[in-house]
C-alpha positions in Angstrom: -75.7 2.2 -15.0 -77.2 5.3 -13.5 -74.3 5.7 -11.1 -71.9 5.5 -14.0 -73.8 8.2 -15.8 -73.5 10.4 -12.7 -69.7 9.8 -12.6 -69.4 10.8 -16.3 -71.5 14.0 -15.7 -69.1 15.0 -12.9 -66.1 14.3 -15.1 -67.6 16.5 -17.8 -68.3 19.2 -15.2 -64.7 18.9 -14.0 -65.4 19.1 -10.3 -67.1 17.3 -7.4 -70.4 18.9 -6.1 -69.4 20.1 -2.6 -72.0 22.8 -2.0 -75.6 23.4 -3.0 -74.4 26.4 -5.1 -72.4 23.9 -7.2 -75.7 22.2 -8.2 -77.1 25.5 -9.6 -73.9 26.0 -11.6 -74.1 22.5 -13.0 -77.8 23.0 -13.9 -77.0 26.2 -15.8 -74.1 24.5 -17.6 -76.3 21.6 -18.7 -78.8 24.1 -20.1 -76.0 26.0 -22.0 -74.6 22.8 -23.5 -77.9 21.0 -24.4 -80.4 23.7 -24.8 -82.7 21.8 -22.4 -83.1 22.6 -18.7 -83.4 20.4 -15.7 -84.0 22.2 -12.4 -81.5 22.8 -9.6 -83.7 20.8 -7.3 -83.5 17.8 -9.6 -79.7 18.1 -9.7 -79.6 18.3 -5.9 -81.9 15.2 -5.7 -79.8 13.2 -8.2 -76.5 13.9 -6.3 -77.9 13.3 -2.8 -78.3 16.8 -1.5 -82.0 16.1 -1.2 -83.6 12.7 -0.2 -85.7 11.1 -3.0 -87.7 7.8 -3.2 -88.2 8.0 -6.9 -86.0 7.3 -9.9 -85.1 10.1 -12.3 -87.5 10.6 -15.2 -86.4 9.4 -18.7 -86.5 13.0 -19.8 -83.9 13.9 -17.2 -81.7 10.8 -18.1 -81.8 11.9 -21.8 -80.6 15.4 -21.0 -77.8 14.1 -18.8 -76.7 11.7 -21.6 -76.9 14.5 -24.1 -74.7 16.6 -21.9 -71.9 14.1 -21.9 -72.0 13.5 -25.7 -74.5 10.8 -26.3 -77.7 11.0 -28.3 -80.0 9.7 -25.5 -80.1 7.6 -22.4 -80.6 4.5 -24.5 -77.6 5.4 -26.7 -75.5 5.8 -23.5 -76.5 2.4 -22.1 -75.8 0.6 -25.4 -72.3 1.9 -25.7 -71.2 0.9 -22.1 -70.4 -2.7 -23.0 -66.6 -2.0 -23.0 -66.6 0.0 -19.8 -66.2 -3.0 -17.4 -63.0 -3.9 -19.1 -61.7 -0.4 -18.7 -62.8 -0.3 -15.1 -61.0 -3.5 -14.4 -57.9 -2.1 -16.1 -58.0 0.9 -13.8 -58.7 -1.3 -10.8 -55.7 -3.4 -11.5 -53.5 -0.3 -12.0 -54.7 1.1 -8.7 -54.1 -2.2 -7.0 -50.5 -2.4 -8.5 -49.9 1.2 -7.4 -51.1 0.5 -3.9 -48.9 -2.5 -3.5 -45.7 -1.0 -5.0 -46.1 2.3 -3.1 -46.6 0.4 0.2 -43.6 -1.7 -0.4 -41.5 1.4 -1.1 -42.9 3.1 2.0 -42.0 0.1 4.1 -38.3 0.6 3.1 -38.5 4.2 4.4 -40.2 3.0 7.6 -37.6 0.3 8.2 -34.8 2.8 7.6 -36.2 5.2 10.2 -37.0 2.4 12.6 -33.4 1.1 12.3 -31.9 4.6 13.0 -34.0 5.0 16.2 -31.8 5.7 19.2 -34.3 3.8 21.4 -35.9 0.4 20.7 -38.7 1.3 18.4 -41.4 -0.4 20.4 -40.6 2.0 23.2 -40.9 5.1 21.0 -44.1 6.9 21.8 -46.8 7.9 19.3 -47.2 11.7 19.2 -51.0 11.8 19.6 -51.3 15.6 18.9 -49.4 15.2 15.6 -51.3 12.2 14.5 -54.6 13.9 15.3 -53.5 16.8 13.2 -52.6 14.4 10.3 -56.0 12.8 10.5 -57.8 16.2 10.5 -55.6 17.3 7.5 -56.5 14.1 5.5 -60.2 14.7 6.1 -59.9 18.4 5.1 -60.1 20.1 1.7 -56.5 21.3 2.0 -53.8 19.7 -0.1 -50.5 20.1 1.9 -49.3 20.3 5.5 -45.9 20.5 7.1 -44.3 19.6 10.5 -41.5 22.0 11.4 -39.1 21.6 14.3 -35.4 21.7 15.2 -33.1 18.7 14.6 -33.6 15.8 17.0 -37.2 16.9 17.8 -38.6 13.5 16.6 -40.2 14.5 13.3 -39.0 11.3 11.4 -39.9 8.9 14.3 -43.3 10.6 14.6 -44.0 9.9 11.0 -42.7 6.3 11.2 -44.8 5.7 14.3 -47.9 7.1 12.5 -47.1 4.9 9.5 -46.8 1.9 11.8 -50.1 2.6 13.6 -52.1 3.4 10.5 -50.5 1.4 7.6 -48.4 -1.5 8.7 -51.2 -3.3 10.4 -54.0 -1.3 8.7 -56.1 -2.0 5.7 -56.7 1.2 3.7 -57.6 1.9 0.1 -55.4 4.9 0.2 -52.0 4.8 -1.6 -49.2 6.2 0.5 -45.8 7.0 -0.9 -43.6 7.6 2.2 -40.1 8.7 1.3 -37.0 10.2 2.8 -35.7 13.3 0.9 -32.2 11.8 1.0 -33.4 9.3 -1.6 -33.6 12.1 -4.1 -30.1 13.6 -3.7 -28.6 11.8 -6.6 -31.5 12.6 -8.9 -31.8 16.4 -8.3 -30.3 17.4 -11.6 -31.7 20.2 -13.8 -34.4 18.1 -15.4 -35.7 16.6 -12.1 -39.5 16.2 -11.9 -41.0 15.0 -8.7 -43.9 13.0 -10.2 -41.7 11.4 -12.8 -39.1 10.4 -10.2 -41.7 8.8 -8.0 -43.1 6.9 -11.0 -39.7 5.5 -11.8 -39.0 4.4 -8.2 -42.2 2.3 -8.1 -41.5 0.1 -11.2 -45.2 -0.1 -12.0 -46.7 -2.6 -14.4 -48.4 0.1 -16.3 -45.8 2.7 -16.7 -47.9 5.9 -16.5 -50.5 4.7 -14.0 -49.3 7.2 -11.3 -49.5 10.0 -13.8 -53.0 8.7 -14.9 -54.4 8.8 -11.4 -52.8 12.2 -10.6 -54.4 13.6 -13.8 -57.8 11.8 -13.1 -58.2 11.9 -9.3 -61.8 10.9 -9.7 -60.6 7.4 -10.8 -58.7 6.9 -7.5 -60.1 4.3 -5.2 -58.7 6.2 -2.3 -56.4 9.1 -1.6 -52.9 9.5 -3.0 -50.8 10.5 0.0 -47.2 11.8 -0.6 -45.0 12.0 2.5 -41.6 13.7 2.1 -39.5 13.4 5.3 -36.3 15.2 6.2 -35.9 17.9 3.7 -32.8 18.8 5.8 -30.8 16.0 4.4 -30.0 18.1 1.4 -29.6 21.5 3.2 -26.0 22.0 2.2 -26.5 22.1 -1.5 -28.7 25.1 -2.0 -29.1 24.6 -5.8 -30.5 21.1 -5.2 -32.6 22.4 -2.3 -34.1 25.1 -4.4 -34.8 22.7 -7.3 -36.8 20.4 -4.9 -38.6 23.4 -3.5 -39.7 24.5 -6.9 -40.9 21.0 -7.7 -42.9 20.9 -4.5 -44.5 24.2 -5.3 -45.3 23.0 -8.8 -46.7 19.8 -7.4 -49.0 21.7 -5.0 -50.1 24.1 -7.8 -51.0 21.3 -10.2 -53.1 19.3 -7.7 -54.3 21.8 -5.1 -57.9 21.6 -6.4 -58.0 17.8 -6.1 -59.5 16.3 -3.0 -57.6 13.0 -3.5 -54.0 14.1 -3.6 -52.3 15.0 -0.3 -48.8 16.1 0.7 -47.0 15.9 4.1 -43.5 17.2 4.5 -41.2 17.6 7.5 -38.4 20.1 7.9 -36.0 21.7 10.3 -36.5 25.4 11.0 -33.7 26.6 8.9 -34.7 24.6 5.9 -38.3 25.6 6.3 -37.5 29.3 6.4 -35.8 28.9 3.0 -38.9 27.3 1.7 -41.6 29.1 3.5 -40.6 32.7 2.7 -40.4 32.5 -1.1 -42.8 29.6 -1.8 -45.5 29.7 0.9 -45.8 33.1 2.6 -45.1 35.0 -0.6 -46.4 32.3 -2.9 -50.0 33.4 -2.8 -51.0 30.9 -5.5 -50.6 28.0 -3.1 -50.8 29.7 0.3 -54.4 28.7 0.8 -53.6 25.1 0.0 -51.8 24.5 3.3 -53.5 23.0 6.4 -53.0 24.8 9.7 -49.4 25.8 9.4 -49.7 28.1 12.4 -46.3 29.5 11.6 -45.5 33.2 11.3 -42.6 34.4 9.3 -41.6 36.9 12.0 -41.6 34.2 14.6 -38.1 33.3 15.9 -37.2 29.7 15.4 -40.8 28.7 14.3 -42.0 25.2 14.9 -45.4 23.5 15.0 -44.5 20.0 16.4 -45.3 20.1 20.2 -42.8 19.0 22.8 -43.4 15.6 24.4 -46.1 15.6 27.1 -45.7 14.1 30.6 -47.7 11.1 29.7 -45.7 10.5 26.5 -42.4 10.7 28.5 -43.9 8.3 31.0 -44.7 5.9 28.2 -41.0 5.8 27.2 -39.9 5.4 30.8 -42.3 2.5 31.3 -41.0 0.7 28.3 -37.3 1.3 28.9 -36.0 2.3 32.4 -38.9 0.8 34.3 -38.3 -2.5 32.6 -34.6 -2.4 33.5 -34.7 -1.2 37.1 -36.7 -2.3 40.0 -37.4 1.2 41.3 -40.1 2.8 39.1 -39.2 6.2 37.7 -42.2 8.6 37.5 -42.2 11.8 35.5 -43.5 13.6 38.6 -40.2 12.9 40.4 -38.4 15.2 37.9 -38.1 18.9 38.3 -39.6 21.5 36.1 -36.3 22.1 34.3 -35.7 18.4 33.8 -39.2 17.8 32.4 -38.8 20.8 30.1 -35.4 19.5 28.9 -36.5 15.9 28.2 -39.7 17.1 26.4 -37.1 17.4 23.6 -36.9 13.8 22.2 -33.2 14.0 21.7 -32.6 14.8 25.3 -35.0 12.1 26.4 -33.0 9.6 24.4 -29.8 10.8 26.2 -31.6 10.7 29.5 -32.6 7.0 29.1 -29.1 6.0 28.0 -27.4 7.8 31.0 -30.0 7.1 33.7 -28.9 5.1 36.8 -31.2 5.0 39.9 -28.1 4.9 42.1 -27.0 8.4 40.9 -27.9 11.4 42.9 -29.3 14.7 41.6 -26.6 15.0 38.8 -29.1 13.7 36.2 -32.1 15.5 37.7 -31.2 19.0 36.6 -29.8 18.0 33.3 -26.1 18.8 33.9 -25.0 15.4 32.6 -27.4 15.6 29.7 -26.0 18.9 28.6 -22.5 17.5 28.9 -23.4 14.5 26.8 -25.1 16.8 24.3 -22.0 18.9 24.0 -19.9 15.8 23.5 -22.2 14.4 20.8 -22.9 17.6 18.9 -19.9 19.8 19.4 -16.7 18.4 21.1 -16.7 15.0 19.3 -18.4 16.0 16.1 -17.1 17.3 12.8 -15.4 20.7 12.9 -15.5 20.6 16.7 -13.0 23.4 17.3 -14.6 25.7 14.8 -18.0 25.1 16.4 -16.8 25.8 19.9 -15.1 29.0 18.6 -18.3 30.2 17.0 -20.4 29.5 20.1 -17.8 31.2 22.4 -17.8 34.1 19.9 -21.5 34.6 20.3 -21.3 34.4 24.1 -18.6 37.0 24.1 -20.5 39.4 21.8 -23.6 39.3 24.0 -21.4 39.8 27.1 -22.6 36.6 28.7 -26.3 37.4 28.4 -26.1 41.0 29.7 -26.3 42.4 26.1 -29.3 40.4 25.1 -29.4 36.8 23.7 -28.5 37.4 20.1 -25.3 38.5 18.4 -25.1 40.4 15.1 -24.0 38.0 12.4 -21.9 40.8 10.8 -19.9 41.1 14.1 -19.5 37.3 14.3 -18.2 37.3 10.7 -15.5 39.7 11.8 -14.3 37.1 14.3 -14.6 34.0 12.1 -15.2 33.6 8.4 -18.5 31.7 8.7 -19.7 33.1 5.4 -16.8 31.9 3.2 -16.8 28.4 1.9 -13.1 28.6 1.0 -11.9 29.8 4.4 -11.3 26.6 6.3 -14.1 24.8 8.0 -15.9 27.7 9.7 -18.5 27.9 7.0 -19.3 24.1 7.2 -19.3 24.2 11.1 -21.7 27.2 11.1 -24.0 25.5 8.6 -24.2 22.4 10.7 -25.0 24.4 13.8 -27.8 26.2 12.0 -29.1 23.0 10.3 -29.3 21.0 13.5 -31.1 23.9 15.2 -28.4 24.8 17.7 -28.2 28.3 16.2 -31.0 30.3 14.7 -30.7 33.2 12.3 -33.3 36.0 12.1 -33.6 39.5 10.6 -34.9 42.4 12.6 -34.4 46.2 13.0 -31.3 47.1 15.0 -30.5 50.1 17.3 -29.8 52.3 14.2 -33.3 51.5 12.8 -32.0 49.5 9.9 -32.4 45.8 9.1 -29.8 43.5 10.5 -29.3 39.7 10.7 -28.8 38.2 14.2 -27.7 34.8 15.4 -28.8 33.2 18.7 -28.3 29.9 20.5 -31.6 28.2 20.0 -31.6 25.8 23.0 -32.2 27.7 26.3 -30.7 25.1 28.5 -27.5 25.0 26.3 -27.4 28.8 26.2 -27.5 29.2 30.0 -25.2 26.2 30.6 -22.5 27.6 28.3 -22.7 31.0 30.0 -22.7 29.3 33.5 -19.7 27.2 32.6 -17.8 30.2 31.4 -18.7 32.2 34.6 -17.5 29.3 36.8 -14.3 29.0 34.9 -13.5 32.7 35.2 -14.4 32.6 38.9 -12.2 29.7 39.6 -15.1 27.5 40.7 -18.6 27.9 42.0 -19.4 29.4 45.4 -22.2 31.4 46.9 -20.5 34.7 46.2 -20.7 33.9 42.5 -24.4 33.2 42.8 -24.9 36.4 44.7 -22.9 38.4 42.1 -25.1 37.0 39.3 -28.2 37.9 41.4 -27.1 41.5 41.5 -25.4 41.9 38.1 -28.1 40.3 36.1 -31.0 42.0 38.0 -33.7 42.7 35.4 -32.4 40.2 32.9 -34.7 37.2 32.1 -31.7 34.8 32.1 -30.8 35.6 35.7 -32.9 33.0 37.5 -32.0 30.3 35.0 -28.3 31.0 35.5 -28.8 30.8 39.3 -30.5 27.4 38.9 -27.5 26.2 36.9 -25.0 27.5 39.5 -27.0 26.0 42.4 -26.9 22.5 40.7 -23.2 23.0 39.8 -22.4 23.7 43.5 -24.1 20.5 44.6 -22.3 18.5 41.9 -19.0 20.0 43.2 -19.9 18.8 46.8 -20.1 22.5 47.9 -23.3 22.1 49.9 -22.2 24.4 52.7 -21.7 27.2 50.1 -25.5 27.3 49.7 -26.6 27.8 53.3 -27.2 31.5 52.7 -29.1 30.9 49.5 -32.3 32.3 50.8 -30.8 35.6 51.5 -31.0 36.3 47.7 -33.4 38.8 46.2 -37.2 38.1 46.4 -37.4 38.2 42.7 -35.1 35.2 42.6 -36.6 33.2 45.4 -40.2 33.6 44.2 -39.4 32.1 40.9 -40.9 28.6 40.6 -37.9 27.3 38.6 -35.5 28.3 41.4 -37.8 26.7 44.1 -38.1 23.5 42.1 -34.3 23.4 41.6 -33.8 23.5 45.4 -36.6 20.9 46.0 -35.5 18.6 43.3 -31.9 18.7 44.5 -33.0 16.8 47.6 -34.6 13.8 45.7 -31.8 11.7 47.0 -31.1 12.9 50.5 -27.5 11.9 51.2 -25.9 13.2 54.4 -24.9 16.5 53.0 -28.2 17.2 51.2 -30.0 16.2 54.4 -28.0 18.7 56.4 -28.7 21.5 53.9 -32.5 20.8 53.7 -32.8 20.6 57.5 -31.0 24.0 57.6 -33.6 25.4 55.2 -36.5 23.9 57.1 -35.5 25.8 60.3 -35.0 29.1 58.4 -38.2 31.1 58.1 -37.5 32.7 54.8 -36.5 29.3 53.2 -39.6 27.6 54.6 -41.8 30.4 53.2 -40.6 30.0 49.7 -40.0 26.2 49.5 -43.2 25.2 51.2 -45.3 27.8 49.5 -44.3 26.5 46.1 -44.5 22.8 47.0 -45.4 20.5 44.1 -48.6 18.6 43.5 -49.9 17.5 46.9 -52.2 14.9 45.5 -49.5 12.6 44.2 -46.3 12.6 46.2 -43.1 11.3 44.6 -40.5 9.6 46.7 -38.4 12.7 46.7 -41.2 14.9 47.8 -42.0 12.5 50.7 -38.4 12.8 51.8 -38.6 16.6 51.8 -41.9 16.6 53.7 -40.4 14.3 56.2 -37.7 16.9 56.9 -40.3 19.7 57.2 -42.5 17.5 59.4 -39.7 17.2 62.0 -37.8 20.5 61.6 -40.2 23.1 60.2 -40.1 26.6 61.8 -43.9 27.0 61.8 -46.6 24.7 63.3 -48.8 25.0 60.1 -46.0 23.6 58.0 -45.4 20.7 60.3 -49.1 19.9 60.3 -49.5 20.1 56.6 -46.4 17.9 56.0 -47.5 15.2 58.5 -51.0 15.2 57.0 -49.9 14.9 53.4 -47.5 12.1 54.4 -50.2 10.2 56.3 -52.8 10.5 53.6 -50.4 9.5 50.8 -49.2 6.5 52.8 -52.7 5.2 53.3 -53.8 5.5 49.7 -50.6 4.1 48.3 -50.7 1.3 51.0 -47.1 2.1 52.0 -48.2 2.1 55.7 -45.0 1.2 57.5 -44.2 4.0 59.8 -47.6 5.6 59.7 -48.2 5.0 63.5 -45.4 7.4 64.3 -46.7 10.0 61.8 -50.2 9.7 63.2 -49.0 10.2 66.8 -47.1 13.4 65.9 -50.1 14.7 63.9 -52.5 14.1 66.8 -50.2 16.0 69.1 -50.1 19.0 66.7 -53.4 20.8 67.3 -54.3 23.4 64.6 -54.4 27.1 65.5 -55.1 30.4 63.9 -51.8 30.2 61.9 -53.2 27.3 59.9 -55.0 27.8 56.6 -58.3 26.2 55.8 -56.6 23.7 53.6 -54.2 22.7 56.4 -57.0 22.3 58.9 -59.1 20.2 56.6 -56.3 18.0 55.3 -55.2 17.2 58.9 -58.7 16.1 59.9 -59.1 14.2 56.7 -55.9 12.2 57.2 -56.8 11.4 60.8 -60.3 10.2 59.8 -59.0 8.0 57.0 -56.3 6.5 59.3 -58.8 5.7 62.0 -61.1 4.1 59.5 -58.7 2.0 57.5 -55.6 1.4 59.6 -56.7 1.0 63.3 -60.4 0.5 62.6 -61.4 2.9 65.4 -64.5 5.0 65.7 -64.4 8.4 64.1 -67.4 9.7 66.1 -65.5 12.3 68.2 -63.3 13.5 65.3 -66.4 13.9 63.1 -68.1 16.0 65.8 -65.0 18.2 65.8 -65.4 18.7 62.0 -67.8 21.6 62.4 -65.6 23.3 65.1 -62.6 23.0 62.7 -64.7 24.5 59.9 -65.5 27.5 62.0 -61.7 27.8 62.6 -61.1 27.7 58.9 -63.7 30.3 58.2 -62.0 32.7 60.7 -59.0 32.7 58.3 -61.3 34.7 55.9 -62.3 37.3 58.5 -65.9 36.8 57.7 -65.4 37.6 54.0 -67.3 34.8 52.5 -66.5 36.0 49.0 -63.0 34.6 49.5 -64.3 31.1 50.5 -63.9 28.5 47.7 -65.2 25.3 49.2 -61.8 23.7 49.6 -62.5 22.7 53.2 -65.7 20.8 52.3 -64.2 19.2 49.2 -61.4 17.5 51.2 -63.7 16.3 54.0 -66.4 15.1 51.6 -63.7 13.0 49.8 -62.8 11.0 52.9 -66.4 10.9 54.2 -67.5 9.3 50.9 -64.7 6.7 51.2 -65.9 6.0 54.8 -69.5 5.7 53.6 -70.5 8.5 56.1 -73.2 9.6 53.6 -75.4 11.5 56.2 -72.4 13.6 57.2 -71.6 14.5 53.6 -75.2 15.8 53.1 -75.1 17.6 56.4 -71.8 19.2 55.7 -72.8 20.5 52.3 -76.4 21.6 53.2 -75.0 23.6 56.1 -72.9 25.9 53.8 -74.6 25.5 50.5 -76.1 28.9 50.6 -72.6 30.5 50.9 -71.1 28.8 47.8 -74.2 29.1 45.8 -74.0 32.9 46.0 -70.3 33.4 45.7 -69.4 35.2 42.4 -65.8 33.9 42.0 -65.2 31.4 39.3 -63.3 29.0 41.6 -66.1 29.0 44.1 -68.7 28.2 41.4 -66.5 25.3 40.2 -66.2 23.8 43.7 -69.9 24.4 44.3 -70.7 22.1 41.3 -68.3 19.5 42.5 -69.9 19.6 46.0 -73.2 18.9 44.3 -71.6 15.8 42.8 -70.6 14.6 46.3 -74.1 15.3 47.5 -75.7 13.3 44.8 -73.2 10.5 45.5 -74.2 10.5 49.2 -77.9 10.5 48.3 -77.3 7.6 45.9 -75.4 5.7 48.6 -78.5 6.1 50.9 -80.7 4.5 48.2 -81.9 7.4 46.1 -82.2 6.8 42.4 -80.9 9.6 40.2 -83.1 11.0 37.4 -82.0 11.9 33.9 -81.5 15.6 34.8 -79.2 14.7 37.7 -77.2 12.3 35.5 -76.9 15.0 32.8 -75.6 17.4 35.5 -73.0 14.9 36.7 -71.7 14.3 33.2 -71.5 18.1 32.6 -69.1 18.5 35.5 -66.4 16.4 33.9 -64.4 19.5 32.8 -64.4 21.0 36.3 -63.4 17.6 37.9 -60.4 17.2 35.6 -59.3 20.9 35.8 -58.8 20.4 39.6 -55.8 18.0 39.2 -57.2 16.2 42.3 -56.8 12.5 41.5 -58.9 11.5 44.5 -61.8 13.5 43.0 -61.3 12.1 39.5 -61.3 8.5 40.7 -64.5 9.2 42.8 -66.2 10.8 39.8 -65.6 7.9 37.4 -66.4 5.3 40.0 -69.6 7.0 40.9 -70.7 7.3 37.3 -69.8 3.6 36.8 -72.2 2.8 39.6 -75.0 4.9 38.2 -74.7 3.4 34.8 -74.7 -0.1 36.3 -78.1 0.6 37.9 -79.3 1.7 34.4 -77.9 -1.4 32.8 -75.6 0.5 30.5 -72.7 -1.9 30.4 -70.6 0.0 27.9 -70.7 3.1 30.1 -69.9 1.1 33.2 -66.7 -0.3 31.6 -65.7 3.0 30.2 -65.8 4.8 33.5 -64.3 1.7 35.3 -61.3 1.9 32.9 -61.0 5.6 33.4 -61.1 5.4 37.2 -58.5 2.6 37.1 -56.2 4.5 34.8 -56.2 7.6 37.1 -55.7 5.4 40.2 -52.8 3.5 38.7 -51.2 6.7 37.5 -51.4 8.3 41.0 -50.3 5.0 42.6 -53.4 4.9 44.8 -53.3 1.1 45.5 -56.2 1.4 48.0 -58.5 3.0 45.4 -57.4 0.5 42.7 -58.3 -2.4 45.0 -61.7 -0.9 45.7 -62.4 -0.3 42.0 -61.4 -3.9 41.2 -63.6 -5.3 43.9 -66.6 -3.3 42.6 -66.0 -4.5 39.0 -65.8 -8.1 40.2 -69.3 -7.7 41.6 -70.5 -6.2 38.3 -69.0 -9.1 36.3 -70.5 -11.5 38.7 -73.9 -10.0 38.0 -73.3 -10.2 34.3 -72.2 -13.9 34.5 -68.6 -13.0 33.5 -66.8 -15.5 35.8 -63.4 -15.2 34.1 -63.3 -11.4 34.3 -64.6 -11.5 37.9 -61.7 -13.8 38.8 -59.2 -11.6 37.1 -60.4 -8.5 39.1 -60.3 -10.4 42.4 -56.9 -11.8 41.6 -55.5 -8.4 40.9 -57.1 -7.0 44.0 -55.5 -9.7 46.2 -52.0 -8.9 44.7 -52.5 -5.3 45.8 -53.6 -6.0 49.4 -50.7 -7.3 51.6 -51.7 -10.3 53.7 -50.5 -8.5 56.8 -53.1 -5.8 56.3 -56.2 -7.9 57.0 -58.1 -4.6 57.7 -58.1 -4.0 53.9 -59.9 -7.3 53.2 -63.1 -5.6 54.0 -65.0 -3.8 51.3 -63.3 -0.6 50.4 -63.8 2.3 48.0 -67.3 2.6 46.6 -68.2 -1.0 47.2 
């Protein structure tokens, strides 16, 4: 009964008590209304701000009862006999609302699911967006929005969130998930959002939704309204404005409630029509929005992130890697390609068009762009008008040399895009803007007056359209065209992106020989990472012509300098990168490049267990002695790969090579001319990695102790990070020799996690988790053992390090044996056996961290 009294007091007060100052305000109001005072401390104790072991005094109960309109506490208690019936009535209404709203939301979910261009079980959850929704629902804010261009996956993101949290979940919250297109036929002059929602649900108690909106304190959970795809009604501005006004009114009416929440999604063009008059300038509701992170002056604003590499890989693994034997890794794609398919629409096209037997034509997105143009322009409504408009923009900006945006007024002089009655140009233009292909913005022009501009939103499409036009005007693609662009577009941001497009186009046209002089272009072009990745990625499938071109580059000093200097991640080599390294290993101009290529190939082959052909690589590497031209990294990676090959493949002693280790380190130090401030510990990090794998614990300690004073005093951030990681290796070696770690050392290890994962060194990450798993096993912390075991296994499988995976599984099999978990032990041993080929009996011995 006392809890019911507290509820009634809060109803009378009209607000929840969120802060201690609210308790003081309530105490003052009770005094004003009743003429009797209870202290702020008492109010804080009653409502849980202070702990209390005693029940409120009868005097306090009488004052609270008097405050809500009863004569006394006894009078309040005697008149509550009818309350249970009302409570049941409200509970039934909430239950009915919950059931009907979920059923309605299921229809929206099934609609979106059915429209998915990919099988919905292969669609990836957008973790960043879902985390943002979760934070929003826990916040005091009332509304949030996801804004992005058409095809960016807003609807599927919401459908996946609904599936993850509602379809199989059990929540007291009521969710009304609807598509804005459902409203189109109802958006007449007397449209009211709440009334429309009430009518759609066919509730047993007609006004129950209205009741809970007006009395949110009676809600058993939250009322969550989700309005997806405001863009569906973009073309009728009267209806659009009517809906916007209703959304504004809805937020204004319920912005102080902690139980009512609103989520909307919108394309950029639609959002701008809503944001400017109703959010940015609508100060009454501006503070009700959760983390919009959108600025009105921002061009093409959006707050839904592109797909991450792991999210793209999720889709690959559930589509392409189910259909084709050869597994496709995100790491095999170029920077440009990854950037393109981070847009969900292009990812969908990629999956539909992909064929592992194709060459590089899919890798730089040429075919994707062609398919995009077919879908959204050439074979869409108003195709000719759309192409006219786009060509008009390109012409006005002089193929990118006059900026990237055309004045809308000048575009209107070419085509009547502003007149509904003048053919289809108006509709074509509106569709291009709605889908996000074109973006409008207002800024100050060269005459210092405001002017509206139009730009092609998608960068890849923008440069492709210009590149296609340049090729057509040139009568085809050749090196002279590329050189002309390099000169004529000097100083323009678009220059290098255009050159990437032209390079890929030349390969598509089988004009490989036209590119032999490519590395005579300007340094500004050749030092661009996108240009380098385009050249490297073009050789993923080394056919005869590609091989000829890459061998030519490998023998050319300038090409070698730029290509090898910008080589991708050395710790996880894709098939294409291994092919390119093979070319450099055999044909490279410099010794240091040959050594580094051979070392990386050998190390990768051992850890991925793809050891066929390693004997030849090993012989070549042993024959290439390092000299003063080699960097510290090259020297150390060579020695590391030789040590690991001797240990795992031919099972020979490493005694002589380990003795050489200190000689090679002195050679590496000479590269720094005695300037120890430039040392960063890279040499020791690589050698410690393989020594730990080989269980040469004494050598790890010796190697680190010998130079510890150098890295401990170095001021650079990089050196300090590597110094901390070296301490992890040292603790691991000491633990391997039988030393027990104390609490301070374990705390230090766990504090290094950020540095370990910032390194992008997958060997190091696997070691880190495997080591912590071992430490926690000795401390009998099973939950932590399994957490780090799973983390190590995840990194190892992502990097395709089968050797590491086998070692981790063998270690966990021993742990499960100790715990009496025979079934799990057998599973680990079975999976390990699958990884280790029968022909490689050397791997049957205990491996990594066992």
